[in-house]
Phi, psi and omega in degrees: 000140180292159183300317181297322177298320178296321180297313180296321178296318178298321179295317181294319183278357177079017181278348173249108187257346184241139178255013182263150178288142175294143181292147184298330180289340179279320181201143179267347178242118181292138175286137179295344181279354173270121186303327182280357174274354175293146174303147182303326181295324180290317178298320177299317180297322177295316182297334181296338181272355183276151172287165181292329177294320177290325180296325176296322178292325179303322183297341184265355186289305180197171183297319182297315179296322179296317180300317179286318185290343180268007176301125183305332181296326180293335184256008186302320185268007177294135172274107184270118181251124179237131181272323183251118180306330181297341181274352185303315183298312182291321181291313182287350177271354175295124187310315184290346180261013184296336182250009182302132184262330185248115179242130174240125172257108186254102183273001182295327181264007185280305179192186179292330181263161180300148176288126185275125175254116183258188183297323179295317178297318179297321178297322178297316180295320180298326182279349183273180178265011184298127178242347174235118183242125177243123179243120180239125179054052181240156176245110181251015184296343179271353178281133182292156179299324179295316180293322178295321178297317179296319179301310182298322180288341178269346189263152170259341181212134177230123180237124181237120176242122179043053182256132181277122178229147174273170186298322180295319180294318180300315178293320182293330180304315184285332173294321179291318179299324181301322184258356181290139177259354187245333187294122181246342182223130174230108182244099178239021184298329181251022177275338179057034180267156182268113180255004188299337182269358178283136179304126183305323181292317180294316180300310183294316182294321181289314180296331182293349180265357186251141183283322183234120185231130175234115179244015190328296187250022176277162178264121181231148177272163178298324179295320179295317179297317180298316180293319180300314181289332174296317178298314183295323182292336181275292179202135186210154172264350180292129176247332184228116184234129176235114178243005174066214183274108182223152172269104181261016183296337181277355181266133181300140183303318182295321179294318180296316179296316180295321180295315182292332176295330182275355181257146175273328180212134180221135176248100181228120181284121185281348186291342180259007178279136175280323178284168183298124182302335186296340181291345180273355181287128178297330178297318179291318181299321180296329180278318186274338182230065181297141180274000000 
């Protein structure tokens, strides 16, 4: 059996009870059976397989484990949830969280009113490595259009739930999405914002550049929906589309069928369709529109 296998077996069987290095006066050659005699790179590789809850426990074992366990790379995929925007600076300045990619600001537990994200908070996020930003019950109306544009251009995913935006920001979001090279997900389905005043061409062209789109509870006009499906039926980067409960009766059947053929996943409630709901079935599409 290889040495590493023996070490793991010893750990499982409880034959290694100490995680501390043997003192130099006891021995000048570390025993391979002492876990801390492993190269730091090997210990790091083992820690990569741990859950974040276990990784937190690792930090409490000894100083050496803490040094290895606090490597920011190990915490990169942690979903960091912050309730108070004022805490963003102190939390994101913690060394082990320097590479965190997913940040959620959850204002539901903050107070009765939305948690306010101001220019300083936006600046902190901009300086971080965050590529997926989720805002729940937040007010970002105080963030400048320039900072919002920079945020969107830095992100791969933007999720907004019951988020307060002003009209200029709502319009600016789609201008930013239009030129973004990184954004792959735009989830504003639970933002409950009114998009009806956005130019249909700008709305459709910008969304057409994103792989995953959720418009579930937003307000859209019939013209916007028609234009969006025309874009999707032609050529699209959208793979996953959620438009919630909509009346799609004004969209031509052929356009709707062609659009759905280009999607990998679609959430469209058929109960509001004037046309026969069965045309939305992928089973039917596969028979009637063979590729």
